[in-house]
KEMIVO-31016 format. One record per residue: x, y, z of N, C-alpha, C, O in turn; residue in three letters. Coordinates in steps of 0.02 Angstrom, whole numbers, padded with zeros to 5 digits, always signed. Layout:
<sites>
XYZXYZXYZXYZALA ...
</sites>
This chain:
<sites>
-04285+12356+02643-04315+12340+02706-04345+12269+02702-04377+12251+02652MET -04335+12231+02753-04362+12163+02754-04430+12161+02788-04451+12209+02820THR -04463+12104+02781-04529+12096+02810-04526+12076+02884-04576+12083+02920LEU -04468+12052+02907-04460+12032+02976-04393+12057+03002-04342+12048+02969SER -04394+12087+03060-04331+12110+03090-04289+12051+03114-04227+12056+03114ALA -04320+11997+03135-04283+11940+03163-04254+11893+03111-04208+11855+03126LEU -04282+11893+03050-04261+11846+02998-04222+11882+02944-04247+11928+02912ILE -04159+11860+02935-04117+11890+02884-04130+11856+02816-04140+11890+02766SER -04129+11789+02816-04140+11752+02754-04178+11688+02770-04176+11662+02826GLN -04214+11664+02720-04252+11602+02729-04252+11564+02663-04266+11593+02610CYS -04237+11500+02666-04238+11457+02608-04285+11399+02623-04278+11365+02673PHE -04334+11388+02578-04382+11334+02587-04374+11285+02530-04372+11304+02471VAL -04369+11221+02547-04361+11169+02496-04418+11118+02503-04433+11094+02558TYR -04449+11103+02448-04501+11053+02448-04489+11002+02393-04464+11018+02340GLY -04506+10941+02407-04498+10886+02361-04566+10853+02353-04597+10834+02403ASP -04589+10846+02292-04656+10818+02280-04662+10746+02304-04718+10720+02310SER -04606+10713+02317-04607+10644+02342-04606+10640+02418-04608+10585+02446LEU -04604+10697+02452-04602+10699+02525-04665+10732+02552-04700+10768+02516ARG -04680+10719+02615-04740+10746+02647-04730+10814+02680-04778+10845+02701ASN -04668+10837+02684-04654+10900+02718-04601+10940+02682-04561+10913+02643ALA -04601+11005+02695-04549+11049+02669-04496+11059+02722-04507+11045+02781CYS -04439+11083+02700-04384+11099+02746-04369+11174+02738-04365+11199+02682VAL -04362+11208+02794-04344+11279+02792-04279+11290+02829-04269+11264+02884ALA -04235+11328+02799-04173+11350+02831-04182+11425+02843-04189+11464+02797VAL -04181+11444+02908-04193+11513+02927-04130+11542+02957-04102+11514+03004VAL -04108+11599+02931-04049+11634+02956-04073+11695+02996-04102+11741+02968ILE -04061+11695+03062-04082+11752+03103-04041+11814+03087-03983+11809+03066PRO -04070+11872+03098-04035+11936+03092-04002+11949+03160-04036+11964+03209GLU -03936+11944+03162-03899+11945+03225-03913+12007+03268-03926+12000+03327GLU -03911+12066+03239-03921+12127+03278-03990+12129+03309-03998+12148+03367ALA -04041+12108+03271-04109+12108+03297-04118+12055+03351-04154+12066+03400ALA -04085+11998+03343-04089+11944+03393-04057+11967+03459-04083+11954+03513VAL -04000+11999+03454-03966+12024+03514-04010+12076+03549-04017+12074+03611VAL -04040+12121+03511-04084+12172+03540-04144+12138+03573-04163+12157+03628GLN -04175+12090+03539-04233+12055+03566-04215+12021+03632-04252+12025+03680TRP -04157+11986+03633-04136+11950+03693-04124+11998+03751-04141+11983+03808ALA -04094+12054+03736-04082+12105+03788-04148+12131+03816-04155+12138+03877THR -04196+12143+03773-04262+12167+03795-04298+12114+03836-04337+12131+03881GLU -04286+12050+03821-04318+11995+03857-04281+11978+03922-04305+11938+03962GLN -04223+12009+03933-04184+11995+03993-04147+11929+03991-04133+11899+04043GLY -04132+11905+03931-04097+11841+03922-04022+11854+03924-03996+11896+03886ILE -03987+11819+03968-03915+11827+03975-03879+11783+03924-03898+11725+03914ASN -03828+11810+03893-03788+11773+03845-03719+11806+03840-03713+11866+03853PHE -03669+11767+03822-03601+11796+03815-03583+11804+03741-03538+11843+03725SER -03617+11768+03697-03606+11773+03625-03672+11763+03588-03713+11723+03610ALA -03682+11799+03533-03745+11792+03496-03761+11720+03476-03819+11701+03471PRO -03709+11681+03463-03719+11611+03442-03757+11570+03495-03792+11523+03478GLU -03750+11589+03558-03785+11554+03611-03861+11563+03605-03899+11520+03627GLN -03882+11618+03577-03953+11633+03573-03989+11588+03522-04049+11576+03530LEU -03954+11564+03472-03987+11527+03418-04017+11461+03441-04058+11433+03406TYR -03997+11436+03499-04027+11375+03525-04079+11390+03579-04107+11344+03609SER -04092+11454+03592-04140+11474+03643-04211+11459+03619-04231+11479+03564ASN -04249+11423+03660-04317+11402+03642-04363+11461+03632-04406+11459+03587GLN -04357+11513+03673-04399+11572+03665-04388+11605+03597-04435+11626+03564GLN -04325+11609+03577-04309+11639+03512-04338+11596+03455-04366+11623+03408LEU -04332+11530+03461-04360+11487+03410-04435+11497+03403-04462+11498+03348LYS -04469+11505+03460-04541+11517+03458-04557+11584+03427-04605+11590+03388GLN -04517+11634+03442-04528+11701+03414-04518+11701+03339-04556+11732+03302GLU -04466+11667+03316-04454+11662+03244-04509+11622+03210-04531+11638+03155ILE -04533+11570+03244-04589+11531+03219-04651+11574+03210-04687+11568+03159GLY -04665+11618+03258-04721+11663+03253-04713+11710+03192-04761+11724+03156LYS -04652+11734+03183-04638+11777+03125-04650+11740+03059-04678+11768+03012GLU -04629+11677+03057-04639+11637+02996-04713+11627+02982-04735+11632+02924MET -04752+11613+03034-04824+11605+03025-04857+11671+03003-04902+11671+02961LEU -04834+11726+03031-04861+11792+03013-04848+11806+02939-04891+11832+02904ARG -04789+11789+02916-04770+11804+02847-04799+11755+02797-04807+11770+02738LEU -04816+11695+02822-04844+11644+02776-04913+11664+02757-04945+11628+02718ALA 
</sites>
């Protein structure tokens, strides 16, 4: 069982010579589709959801919760 239904995988990279870290977040497709359906967001393919601003905010909230 994972700690977040919306996040399948996450990779964080930090470089001591840089001021910020980089995170690559892989959404959990089934959970994202369910979330979008519950939110009333129309889409024809799950890939369309990954650029949705509401989804990005929701995943951001999950990342903050887990941090």
